[in-house]
C-alpha positions as CSV (number, residue, x, y, z in Angstrom):
1,M,-27.4,-35.2,19.0
2,M,-27.9,-31.7,20.6
3,K,-24.1,-31.3,21.1
4,Q,-23.5,-32.0,17.5
5,I,-26.0,-29.3,16.4
6,V,-24.5,-26.8,18.8
7,F,-20.9,-27.7,17.6
8,A,-22.0,-27.3,14.0
9,F,-23.3,-23.7,14.7
10,V,-20.1,-22.9,16.5
11,L,-18.1,-24.0,13.5
12,I,-20.3,-22.0,11.1
13,G,-20.1,-18.8,13.3
14,L,-16.3,-19.1,13.6
15,N,-15.8,-19.4,9.8
16,S,-18.5,-16.8,8.7
17,G,-17.4,-13.7,10.5
18,C,-19.1,-10.3,10.1
19,G,-18.5,-7.4,7.8
20,G,-16.1,-9.0,5.3
21,S,-12.8,-10.9,5.7
22,R,-9.7,-9.7,7.4
23,C,-8.0,-9.4,4.2
24,E,-10.5,-6.9,2.8
25,L,-10.5,-4.9,5.9
26,D,-6.7,-4.8,5.9
27,A,-6.6,-3.9,2.2
28,E,-9.0,-0.9,2.8
29,N,-6.8,0.3,5.6
30,Y,-3.6,0.2,3.5
31,R,-5.4,1.6,0.3
32,A,-5.9,4.9,2.1
33,R,-2.2,5.4,3.1
34,E,0.3,7.2,1.0
35,C,3.8,8.5,1.3
36,A,6.8,9.6,-0.8
37,I,9.8,9.8,1.5
38,K,13.5,9.9,1.2
39,V,14.5,7.9,4.3
40,E,16.6,9.7,6.9
41,A,15.4,7.6,9.9
42,R,13.7,4.3,10.5
43,D,12.2,2.5,13.4
44,F,10.8,-1.0,13.0
45,T,9.8,-2.7,16.2
46,G,7.5,-5.8,15.7
47,K,4.7,-4.7,13.5
48,W,5.3,-1.1,14.2
49,F,6.7,0.7,11.2
50,S,8.1,4.2,11.1
51,I,10.0,6.2,8.7
52,T,11.1,9.9,8.8
53,G,12.8,12.0,6.0
54,R,12.0,14.5,3.3
55,N,8.9,14.4,1.3
56,V,10.0,14.1,-2.3
57,N,6.9,15.7,-3.8
58,K,6.3,18.6,-1.5
59,G,9.6,19.1,0.5
60,G,9.9,19.4,4.2
61,Q,10.4,16.7,6.9
62,V,7.6,14.1,7.2
63,K,7.1,10.9,9.2
64,Y,5.0,7.9,8.1
65,A,4.1,5.5,10.9
66,D,1.6,2.8,11.1
67,L,1.0,-0.6,12.7
68,G,0.3,-3.5,10.5
69,S,1.4,-7.0,9.2
70,W,2.2,-5.9,5.6
71,Y,5.4,-3.7,6.7
72,P,7.5,-6.5,8.3
73,L,7.6,-8.3,4.8
74,F,9.9,-5.6,3.4
75,E,11.2,-3.4,6.2
76,D,14.6,-5.3,6.0
77,H,15.0,-3.9,2.5
78,I,14.6,-0.2,3.5
79,D,18.0,1.6,4.1
80,I,18.9,5.3,4.9
81,G,18.7,7.1,1.6
82,D,16.3,5.1,-0.1
83,T,13.0,6.6,-1.4
84,V,9.8,4.7,-0.4
85,V,6.6,5.4,-2.2
86,K,3.1,4.1,-1.3
87,R,0.5,5.8,-3.6
88,K,-3.1,6.4,-2.2
89,N,-5.6,3.8,-3.6
90,E,-2.9,1.4,-4.5
91,L,-1.7,-1.8,-2.8
92,V,1.9,-1.7,-3.7
93,F,4.9,-0.4,-1.7
94,Y,7.9,0.7,-3.7
95,I,11.4,1.1,-2.4
96,H,13.6,3.1,-4.8
97,K,17.3,2.3,-4.5
98,K,20.2,3.9,-6.3
99,D,20.1,1.3,-9.2
100,T,16.6,-0.6,-8.8
101,V,13.2,-0.3,-7.6
102,L,11.7,-3.0,-5.4
103,T,7.9,-3.5,-5.4
104,F,5.9,-5.3,-2.7
105,P,2.2,-5.9,-3.5
106,F,-0.2,-6.5,-0.7
107,E,-0.6,-10.2,0.1
108,C,-3.0,-11.8,2.4
109,E,-3.7,-15.4,3.0
110,G,-1.4,-16.3,0.1
111,Q,-3.1,-14.0,-2.4
112,V,-2.2,-10.8,-3.8
113,I,-5.0,-8.3,-3.3
114,K,-5.4,-5.5,-5.7
């Protein structure tokens, strides 16, 4: 009986977590990020995401680099010459190509997070 009670508490502890869900924490991290870059170089290794290019709003060379699970979902769509935009406080990543704009909303555990 005692083993069953301990097992029940372990299951409750594993499923409850502290300080919000992983999705909420990831969303807050991504929400704060921003970029508007015409891509001149890119480096995608695992979950590492790095693009370098010209800031389309302010001019000058900039680099956007981050580590996360969202980026691998769309990195294959980014080519040299594309313009990528991630607005602060939004959870959508835009890839502007010559004739179209691809949008990638932030998804976590099968749900789009806004």
